[in-house]
C-alpha positions in Angstrom: 13.2 -24.0 3.0 12.8 -25.3 -0.3 17.1 -25.9 -0.8 17.8 -23.6 -3.2 21.2 -21.2 -2.6 20.8 -18.9 -5.5 17.9 -16.4 -5.9 18.5 -15.5 -9.7 19.0 -19.1 -10.9 20.1 -19.7 -14.3 17.3 -22.7 -15.9 14.0 -23.8 -15.3 14.8 -27.3 -14.1 12.6 -30.3 -12.7 14.0 -29.2 -9.3 12.3 -26.0 -9.3 9.0 -27.6 -10.8 8.8 -30.0 -7.7 9.2 -26.9 -5.1 6.8 -25.2 -6.7 3.9 -28.1 -7.1 5.3 -28.9 -2.8 5.4 -24.9 -2.3 2.6 -23.3 0.3 1.1 -20.0 -0.4 3.3 -18.4 2.4 4.3 -14.3 2.7 1.7 -12.1 4.5 -1.9 -13.8 4.9 -5.2 -12.0 4.7 -5.3 -9.7 8.1 -1.8 -9.8 8.7 0.2 -6.6 8.0 1.7 -6.4 4.7 5.7 -6.2 5.0 6.8 -2.6 4.1 9.3 -2.1 1.6 11.1 0.9 -0.3 12.0 0.4 -4.1 12.3 2.7 -6.8 10.2 2.7 -10.4 11.9 2.3 -14.0 11.7 6.0 -13.8 13.6 6.6 -11.0 10.7 7.9 -8.4 11.3 6.1 -5.1 7.9 3.8 -3.5 7.4 3.0 0.3 4.6 1.5 0.5 3.9 2.4 4.1 3.3 5.5 2.1 -0.2 4.8 1.5 -1.0 4.0 4.9 -4.1 5.7 5.6 -4.8 7.2 2.3 -4.9 4.2 -0.3 -5.8 0.8 -1.2 -2.8 -0.8 -2.7 -2.6 -4.1 -5.4 1.4 -5.3 -5.4 1.5 -7.7 -8.5 5.0 -9.6 -8.9 6.4 -11.3 -12.1 8.7 -10.8 -14.8 8.8 -11.0 -18.9 9.7 -14.9 -18.9 6.6 -16.0 -16.9 3.9 -17.9 -18.8 1.1 -16.9 -15.7 2.2 -13.1 -15.8 1.6 -13.1 -19.5 -1.8 -14.3 -18.9 -2.7 -11.7 -16.0 -1.3 -8.9 -17.3 -3.8 -8.1 -19.6 -6.8 -8.0 -17.3 -5.1 -6.1 -14.9 -4.2 -3.2 -17.2 -7.9 -3.4 -17.2 -8.1 -3.3 -13.8 -5.9 -0.2 -13.9 -8.0 1.6 -15.8 -11.4 1.0 -13.6 -10.2 0.9 -10.2 -7.3 3.1 -10.2 -8.6 6.6 -8.5 -8.9 4.1 -5.3 -6.3 1.7 -5.3 -2.7 2.2 -6.2 -1.5 -0.5 -8.3 2.6 -1.6 -8.2 4.3 -4.1 -10.1 6.7 -5.9 -8.4 10.1 -7.1 -11.3 11.3 -10.4 -9.6 13.7 -12.8 -11.0 13.2 -14.9 -14.3 11.2 -17.5 -14.1 12.1 -18.9 -17.8 15.9 -17.5 -17.9 17.2 -18.1 -21.5 19.6 -16.8 -24.1 17.2 -13.6 -24.5 16.4 -13.0 -21.4 19.2 -15.1 -18.9 19.3 -14.4 -15.0 19.6 -11.6 -13.6 23.6 -10.9 -12.7 23.3 -7.0 -12.5 21.0 -4.1 -11.8 21.2 -3.0 -15.5 20.2 -6.6 -16.8 17.0 -6.4 -15.0 15.8 -3.0 -15.4 16.9 -4.0 -19.5 14.0 -6.7 -18.8 12.0 -4.9 -16.6 11.7 -2.1 -19.5 11.1 -4.4 -22.2 8.3 -6.7 -20.0 6.6 -2.9 -19.8 7.0 -1.8 -23.4 5.9 -5.3 -25.1 2.7 -5.4 -23.0 2.1 -1.7 -21.9 1.9 -1.4 -18.9 0.5 1.9 -17.6 1.0 1.0 -13.5 4.3 1.9 -11.8 6.8 -1.1 -12.5 9.1 -1.3 -9.0 12.7 -2.9 -9.1 13.1 -5.6 -6.2 17.0 -6.0 -5.6 18.7 -9.0 -6.5 18.5 -11.0 -3.7 14.6 -10.6 -3.9 14.5 -9.1 -0.6 10.8 -7.8 -1.3 10.3 -11.1 -3.4 11.0 -13.0 -0.8 9.0 -11.6 2.3 6.2 -11.7 -0.2 5.6 -15.5 -0.8 9.0 -16.3 -3.4 6.0 -17.3 -6.4 6.2 -15.8 -9.6 3.1 -13.7 -10.1 1.0 -13.8 -6.8 -1.2 -10.5 -6.1 -1.8 -9.0 -2.6 -4.3 -6.5 -1.9 -3.4 -3.9 1.1 -5.9 -1.9 2.6 -5.6 1.7 3.6 -4.5 0.0 7.3 -2.1 -1.4 5.6 -2.9 -4.8 6.1 -3.9 -7.5 3.7 -7.6 -7.9 2.6 -7.1 -10.4 -0.5 -4.1 -12.2 -2.0 -3.9 -14.3 -5.2 -1.8 -17.3 -5.4 -1.7 -16.7 -9.4 -2.9 -12.7 -10.7 -6.1 -13.3 -11.7 -8.1 -10.2 -12.6 -11.5 -12.2 -12.0 -11.2 -12.8 -8.3 -9.2 -9.5 -7.9 -12.0 -7.1 -9.4 -14.4 -9.2 -7.2 -12.2 -8.5 -3.7 -11.4 -5.1 -4.8 -15.1 -4.0 -5.9 -15.8 -5.7 -2.0 -13.2 -3.5 0.0 -14.1 -0.1 -1.4 -18.1 -1.3 -1.2 -17.1 -1.9 2.7 -14.7 1.5 3.1 -18.1 3.7 1.9 -20.4 1.9 3.8 -18.6 1.2 6.8 -15.7 3.8 6.8 -13.2 1.6 7.8 -10.1 1.0 6.6 -9.5 -2.8 7.2 -11.4 -5.9 6.1 -11.4 -9.2 4.6 -12.9 -9.8 1.4 -14.0 -12.9 0.2 -12.5 -15.4 2.4 -9.1 -13.4 1.6 -7.8 -15.5 -0.9 -7.8 -17.1 -4.0 -6.0 -20.7 -5.1 -7.3 -21.0 -8.3 -5.0 -21.7 -11.5 -5.5 -19.8 -14.5 -7.9 -21.5 -17.0 -6.1 -22.4 -20.6 -7.6 -19.1 -22.8 -4.0 -17.4 -22.2 -1.9 -20.2 -23.7 -0.9 -17.8 -26.5 0.0 -15.4 -23.8 2.1 -18.4 -22.4 4.0 -19.1 -25.5 5.3 -15.6 -25.7 6.4 -15.6 -22.0 8.3 -18.5 -22.9 9.5 -17.3 -26.7 10.8 -13.9 -24.9 13.3 -16.0 -22.9 14.5 -18.0 -26.2 14.8 -21.5 -27.2 16.5 -22.2 -24.4 13.5 -21.4 -21.6 11.2 -23.6 -23.9 13.8 -26.5 -24.1 14.2 -26.0 -19.9 10.3 -25.7 -19.5 10.0 -28.8 -21.7 12.6 -30.7 -20.0 11.0 -29.9 -16.2 7.8 -30.9 -16.8 9.3 -34.4 -18.9 6.6 -34.1 -21.7 4.6 -36.6 -23.5 1.0 -37.6 -23.7 -0.4 -39.0 -20.5 -1.7 -42.4 -20.6 -5.3 -43.5 -18.3 -2.9 -45.2 -15.7 -0.1 -42.5 -15.3 -2.1 -39.3 -15.0 -4.9 -40.0 -12.6 -4.1 -39.1 -9.6 0.1 -37.7 -9.3 -1.5 -35.3 -11.9 -4.6 -34.0 -10.7 -3.3 -33.3 -7.5 -0.8 -31.2 -9.1 -3.2 -28.2 -11.0 0.6 -26.1 -11.7 1.4 -29.1 -13.9 -1.5 -29.9 -15.4 -1.3 -25.7 -16.3 2.2 -26.9 -17.7 1.0 -29.8 -19.4 -1.8 -27.9 -21.1 0.5 -24.9 -22.4 2.9 -27.3 -23.7 0.3 -29.6 -25.7 -0.9 -26.1 -27.8 2.4 -24.7 -28.2 3.0 -25.6 -31.3 -0.5 -24.1 -32.3 0.4 -21.1 -30.0 3.9 -21.1 -31.4 2.5 -20.8 -35.1 -0.3 -18.0 -34.5 2.1 -16.2 -33.0 4.4 -16.2 -35.9 1.9 -15.3 -37.6 1.0 -12.2 -36.1 4.1 -11.4 -36.3 4.9 -11.6 -40.2 1.6 -9.5 -40.6 2.8 -6.4 -38.6 5.9 -6.7 -40.5 4.2 -6.8 -44.0 2.2 -3.6 -42.2 4.9 -1.5 -41.8 5.3 -2.7 -37.5 7.8 -0.3 -36.4 4.7 1.0 -34.3 3.7 -0.7 -31.0 0.3 -2.6 -32.0 -0.1 -5.6 -30.2 -1.0 -8.4 -32.3 -2.6 -10.1 -28.5 -5.3 -6.7 -28.3 -7.2 -8.6 -30.8 -8.0 -11.5 -28.5 -8.7 -9.5 -25.4 -12.3 -9.5 -24.3 -11.7 -5.8 -23.5 -10.0 -3.0 -23.4 11.8 2.0 5.0 13.9 -0.4 4.3 14.7 -2.7 2.0 15.0 -6.5 4.1 17.9 -7.8 4.7 19.6 -10.4 1.7 19.6 -14.3 2.6 21.0 -17.1 1.3 17.8 -19.7 1.3 15.5 -18.8 -1.6 12.5 -20.8 -3.2 12.9 -21.2 -6.5 9.8 -21.2 -8.6 9.1 -20.9 -12.2 6.0 -21.5 -13.6 
């Protein structure tokens, strides 16, 4: 238990950041049964994880509109959807807001959560089904409570591979290995690529990360900066304490380039409007390399905000 009584927090704080740095990757481990759940998509379709048992592999991705890691991962996840959708069912589970602000606040109602999920789907042109966790995060809590984790679940209903952050490259390799095993051996279950990936996304996604904070509003950015206590690190202060904290390193890298990213984003928006930006053209596409039963509500939640 990380000591937080409220699942949907109003501000990303230093306390939450510290909890993130110290949190273990909980949730179902490689080879374990994936907890079943039932939820509805934004289109109102009822989905149960168990309905795919014996029929299809599933990639379950978690995220929110104000999560920088989610913003970084989604272009690549969209590409994976186009590549593997015939063999793997993709499900995006919408969680709490990682960095709530005045534009997209913490969810106080399902109506707010639905609106935020629709906004993310339309902004990122998501092709996969988006399912809505409840306001207590019942599904999210059973799958680690982390802001942008991903679980590859094979046809047997067990975890074949999991990512601390939903990085498209290791997920693609895991899906390829799982499908090859199933074709060659005819079995439904195996653990692939050592079972998990714990590495951080690289900094080329900073522009996307800025956009996630911008969605939340000025409060989101201020809270993020305050949580970091952002200042230029010195050689004496940034060695051992910082190198052992990859989440902190990524966050500082994001803030160090935030002004540049914000300027580029504003330039794209201005150009889009001058070109008559009433359509859904996404200026960030130019930077892409390639195109049951719900769990019971509880009160002790881990609060993770990056």
